C-alpha positions as CSV (number, residue, x, y, z in Angstrom):
1,M,-94.4,-88.7,-41.6
2,K,-92.0,-91.3,-43.0
3,M,-89.5,-92.9,-40.7
4,K,-85.9,-93.5,-41.8
5,N,-83.8,-96.4,-40.7
6,I,-82.8,-95.1,-37.3
7,L,-81.2,-97.0,-34.6
8,V,-81.5,-95.4,-31.1
9,F,-79.7,-96.9,-28.2
10,I,-81.1,-96.0,-24.8
11,L,-79.0,-97.0,-21.8
12,V,-81.2,-98.0,-18.9
13,F,-79.8,-98.3,-15.4
14,S,-81.1,-100.4,-12.5
15,G,-81.5,-103.5,-14.5
16,L,-83.4,-101.9,-17.4
17,R,-82.9,-103.5,-20.8
18,I,-81.9,-101.7,-24.0
19,V,-84.7,-101.0,-26.4
20,H,-84.0,-100.6,-30.1
21,A,-86.2,-98.3,-32.2
22,E,-86.0,-99.6,-35.8
23,H,-88.0,-99.4,-39.0
24,P,-91.8,-99.3,-38.6
25,K,-92.3,-102.7,-40.2
26,E,-89.8,-104.3,-37.9
27,T,-91.3,-102.5,-35.0
28,G,-94.7,-104.0,-35.7
29,R,-93.2,-107.5,-36.1
30,Q,-91.4,-107.0,-32.8
31,A,-94.5,-105.7,-31.1
32,E,-96.4,-108.8,-32.3
33,I,-93.7,-111.1,-30.9
34,E,-93.7,-109.3,-27.5
35,K,-97.5,-109.6,-27.4
36,Q,-97.3,-113.3,-28.0
37,E,-94.6,-113.6,-25.3
38,Q,-96.8,-111.7,-22.8
39,E,-99.8,-113.9,-23.5
40,K,-97.6,-117.0,-23.1
41,A,-96.3,-115.6,-19.8
42,V,-99.9,-115.0,-18.6
43,R,-100.9,-118.6,-19.5
44,T,-97.8,-120.0,-17.7
45,G,-98.2,-117.8,-14.6
46,N,-95.1,-115.6,-15.2
47,A,-96.8,-112.4,-15.8
48,E,-95.2,-110.7,-12.8
49,N,-91.8,-111.1,-14.4
50,I,-92.7,-109.1,-17.4
51,S,-91.7,-105.5,-16.9
52,A,-93.2,-102.6,-18.8
53,P,-90.9,-100.7,-21.1
54,P,-89.6,-97.4,-19.6
55,T,-91.5,-94.2,-20.4
56,L,-89.9,-91.3,-22.2
57,E,-89.7,-89.3,-19.0
58,E,-88.0,-92.1,-17.1
59,T,-85.5,-92.5,-20.0
60,R,-84.8,-88.7,-19.9
61,L,-84.3,-88.7,-16.1
62,T,-82.0,-91.7,-16.5
63,M,-80.0,-90.0,-19.2
64,D,-79.7,-86.8,-17.1
65,K,-78.4,-88.8,-14.2
66,W,-76.0,-90.7,-16.4
67,L,-74.7,-87.4,-17.9
68,E,-74.4,-85.9,-14.4
69,T,-72.5,-88.9,-13.3
70,Q,-70.2,-88.7,-16.2
71,Q,-69.6,-85.0,-15.6
72,I,-68.8,-85.7,-11.9
73,I,-66.4,-88.5,-12.9
74,S,-64.8,-86.2,-15.5
75,K,-64.4,-83.4,-13.0
76,E,-63.0,-85.7,-10.4
77,R,-60.6,-87.2,-12.9
78,K,-59.5,-83.6,-14.0
79,D,-59.1,-82.5,-10.3
80,W,-57.1,-85.7,-9.6
81,Q,-54.9,-85.0,-12.6
82,Q,-54.3,-81.4,-11.5
83,G,-53.6,-82.5,-7.9
84,K,-51.2,-85.2,-9.2
85,E,-49.4,-82.6,-11.2
86,I,-49.2,-80.2,-8.3
87,L,-48.0,-83.0,-6.0
88,L,-45.3,-84.0,-8.6
89,S,-44.2,-80.4,-8.9
90,R,-44.0,-80.1,-5.1
91,L,-42.1,-83.4,-4.9
92,E,-39.6,-82.2,-7.6
93,L,-39.2,-79.0,-5.7
94,V,-38.6,-80.8,-2.4
95,K,-36.0,-83.0,-4.1
96,K,-34.2,-79.9,-5.4
97,E,-34.4,-78.4,-2.0
98,V,-33.0,-81.6,-0.4
99,A,-30.2,-81.6,-3.0
100,T,-29.4,-78.0,-2.3
101,L,-29.4,-78.6,1.4
102,D,-27.1,-81.6,0.9
103,E,-24.7,-79.5,-1.1
104,K,-24.8,-76.7,1.5
105,N,-24.3,-79.3,4.3
106,K,-21.2,-80.6,2.4
107,Q,-19.9,-77.1,2.0
108,A,-20.6,-76.4,5.7
109,E,-18.7,-79.5,6.7
110,S,-15.9,-78.5,4.4
111,S,-15.9,-75.0,5.9
112,V,-15.9,-76.5,9.5
113,T,-13.0,-78.7,8.6
114,E,-11.1,-75.8,7.1
115,A,-12.0,-73.6,10.1
116,N,-10.8,-76.3,12.5
117,K,-7.6,-76.6,10.6
118,K,-7.1,-72.8,10.6
119,R,-7.9,-72.7,14.3
120,S,-5.3,-75.3,15.0
121,E,-2.8,-73.4,13.0
122,L,-3.7,-70.1,14.8
123,L,-3.5,-71.8,18.2
124,A,-0.1,-73.2,17.3
125,E,1.0,-69.8,16.1
126,N,-0.4,-68.2,19.2
127,D,1.6,-70.6,21.4
128,Q,4.7,-69.7,19.5
129,L,4.0,-66.0,19.9
130,T,3.2,-66.4,23.6
131,A,6.6,-68.2,24.1
132,A,8.4,-65.6,22.0
133,G,6.6,-62.9,24.0
134,A,7.6,-64.4,27.2
135,Q,11.2,-64.5,26.0
136,L,11.1,-60.9,24.9
137,T,9.5,-59.8,28.2
138,G,12.3,-61.6,30.1
139,A,14.9,-60.0,27.9
140,V,13.5,-56.5,28.3
141,A,13.3,-57.0,32.0
142,G,17.0,-57.9,32.1
143,M,17.9,-54.8,30.0
144,E,15.9,-52.6,32.4
145,R,17.8,-54.0,35.3
146,E,21.1,-53.2,33.6
147,I,20.0,-49.7,32.8
148,R,19.1,-49.1,36.4
149,Q,22.5,-50.2,37.5
150,M,24.1,-48.1,34.7
151,F,22.1,-45.0,35.4
152,K,24.0,-44.2,38.6
153,Q,27.3,-44.2,36.7
154,L,26.1,-41.7,34.1
155,P,27.2,-38.0,34.2
156,E,24.7,-35.7,36.0
157,P,23.8,-33.8,32.7
158,V,23.1,-37.1,31.0
159,Q,20.9,-38.3,33.9
160,T,18.9,-35.1,33.8
161,K,18.4,-35.5,30.0
162,L,17.3,-39.1,30.3
163,Q,15.1,-38.7,33.4
164,P,11.8,-38.7,31.5
165,L,12.7,-42.0,29.8
166,Y,14.2,-43.5,32.9
167,Q,11.0,-42.8,34.9
168,R,9.0,-45.1,32.5
169,I,11.0,-48.1,33.6
170,P,8.6,-50.2,35.8
171,E,9.6,-50.7,39.4
172,D,8.3,-54.3,39.3
173,P,8.4,-55.9,35.9
174,S,6.3,-58.8,36.9
175,K,3.4,-56.5,37.9
176,T,3.5,-53.9,35.2
177,R,0.8,-53.6,32.6
178,V,3.0,-51.8,30.1
179,A,3.4,-53.8,26.9
180,A,6.7,-55.3,26.1
181,A,6.9,-53.4,22.8
182,E,6.5,-50.0,24.7
183,R,9.2,-51.1,27.2
184,Y,11.5,-52.0,24.3
185,Q,10.9,-48.6,22.7
186,N,11.8,-46.9,26.0
187,I,15.0,-48.9,26.4
188,L,16.0,-48.2,22.8
189,G,15.5,-44.4,23.4
190,I,17.8,-44.5,26.4
191,L,20.4,-46.6,24.6
192,N,20.4,-44.3,21.5
193,E,21.0,-41.3,23.7
194,L,23.8,-43.0,25.6
195,N,25.4,-44.1,22.4
196,K,25.3,-40.6,21.0
197,T,26.7,-39.0,24.2
198,N,29.5,-41.6,24.4
199,N,30.8,-40.4,21.1
200,E,30.8,-36.7,22.0
201,I,32.8,-34.2,24.1
202,T,30.4,-32.0,26.0
203,V,30.9,-29.0,28.3
204,S,28.6,-28.2,31.2
205,Y,28.5,-25.8,34.2
206,E,28.5,-27.7,37.5
207,V,29.2,-27.2,41.2
208,H,32.0,-29.3,42.8
209,N,33.9,-29.2,46.0
210,L,37.4,-27.9,45.4
211,A,40.6,-28.9,47.2
212,D,39.8,-26.7,50.2
213,G,36.4,-28.4,50.6
214,R,34.4,-25.4,49.5
215,P,31.8,-25.8,46.7
216,S,32.4,-23.7,43.6
217,E,31.0,-23.4,40.1
218,V,33.3,-25.0,37.5
219,K,33.3,-25.9,33.8
220,A,33.3,-29.6,33.3
221,I,34.5,-31.4,30.1
222,Y,33.0,-34.9,29.6
223,V,34.8,-37.2,27.1
224,G,32.1,-39.6,26.3
225,L,30.7,-41.3,29.4
226,A,33.9,-42.5,31.1
227,Q,36.1,-39.5,31.7
228,A,35.7,-35.9,32.7
229,Y,37.7,-32.9,33.8
230,Y,36.8,-29.6,35.5
231,V,38.5,-26.2,36.1
232,S,37.3,-23.3,38.2
233,A,37.5,-19.6,37.5
234,R,40.5,-19.5,39.9
235,G,42.3,-22.2,37.9
236,E,41.6,-25.1,40.3
237,A,41.1,-28.3,38.4
238,G,40.1,-31.9,38.9
239,I,39.4,-35.3,37.3
240,G,36.2,-37.3,37.4
241,R,35.5,-40.9,36.7
242,P,32.3,-43.1,37.1
243,T,32.0,-45.6,39.9
244,A,29.3,-48.0,41.0
245,D,28.0,-45.3,43.5
246,G,28.2,-42.4,41.0
247,W,30.9,-40.1,39.8
248,K,34.0,-39.6,41.9
249,W,35.9,-36.3,41.5
250,E,39.5,-35.7,42.7
251,P,41.3,-32.4,42.6
252,S,44.4,-32.2,40.4
253,K,46.4,-29.1,40.0
254,A,48.6,-30.8,37.4
255,V,45.9,-30.8,34.7
256,A,44.6,-27.3,35.3
257,R,46.5,-25.7,32.4
258,D,45.7,-28.5,29.9
259,V,42.0,-28.5,30.9
260,L,41.8,-24.8,30.5
261,M,43.4,-25.0,27.0
262,A,41.0,-27.8,26.0
263,L,38.0,-25.6,27.1
264,E,39.3,-22.7,25.0
265,I,39.7,-24.9,22.0
266,L,36.2,-26.3,22.4
267,E,34.8,-22.7,22.8
268,G,36.7,-21.6,19.6
269,K,39.1,-19.3,21.5
270,Q,42.2,-21.4,20.5
271,S,43.1,-23.2,17.3
272,P,42.7,-27.0,17.4
273,A,45.7,-28.8,18.9
274,F,46.6,-31.9,20.8
275,V,46.1,-31.5,24.5
276,P,47.5,-34.2,26.8
277,L,45.1,-35.3,29.5
278,P,45.2,-38.3,31.8
279,V,42.8,-41.1,31.0
280,I,42.2,-44.4,32.8
281,L,41.1,-47.2,30.5
282,K,39.2,-50.2,31.8
C-alpha cells in the first residue's frame, strides 16, 4: 500500500513531544538519525534520558482526555455565558425596578406634600367653621331667650298653636345636644307663625271674667298680636293688651256696640265698613 504525503500532528501531554509521520523515505532517514542518536547516547551514558515514543493506545487515550477537557471547557464557557446573560438581565430588571420605585417614591412625596397642604387648608377651614358655628350657636341661644320672653305676651290661641315648637327650645342651651341648624329651623318656624298671625284679624272663643267678676264665654277679636277685644252674649265687652306677665283684660261698656259690629262683619253678617275701636300704639 502506497503512502501519500501525509502530515499528522499528535499533541502529547505531560512533556511528550510531537511526532511527525511523513513520507516513507523521510521516515526511514529519520529513523536512521534517531538510531544513531540513541547509540551515541548509550556511548556517552545518557541513555536514561531517551524516552520511547508513545504507543498508539497512549496517543488515543491522550486525545480522548484532551477532547474531554475541551468539551468541559466549552461547556463551562457556555454555562458562564448563559449565567452572565441571566445576571445581566436580572441586573437590568433590578435597575428598572429601582427606577420605578424612585418614580413612585417621588409621586408619593408629591402626594404627601399635596395632602399636607390640603390638610392645612381643611384645618384652617375647620377653624373658621368652628368659629362661625360658635357665633351661630350664640346667636340662636339669644333668639331662644327672646322667644321665651315673648311667649308670655302672645295671645292664648297663638300659644296653643305654637306649643309643639316652643317645647323644642332647650332649657339649658349650653348642655343641649340639639344641633344649631335644627334649633334655627325651630326658631324660624315660630317666627314665621308669629309674622303670619301679626298680619291677621282672628276670632276665637274664650272665657274671661266680666265686670261682675264672674267668668263667662266670650268672642274675642285679635288684631295682630298687640290688640284684642271681646264681647259676651249679654253684650258685655272688654279690651285686652299684652303685658310682660301675659294679657291684661279690662271691661269696657263703651266698645260693646263697635265690637259686636266688627264681629258681624268678620262673620259675613254685615257689609264691610269702618268700625272705630280704641288702640294703644307703643
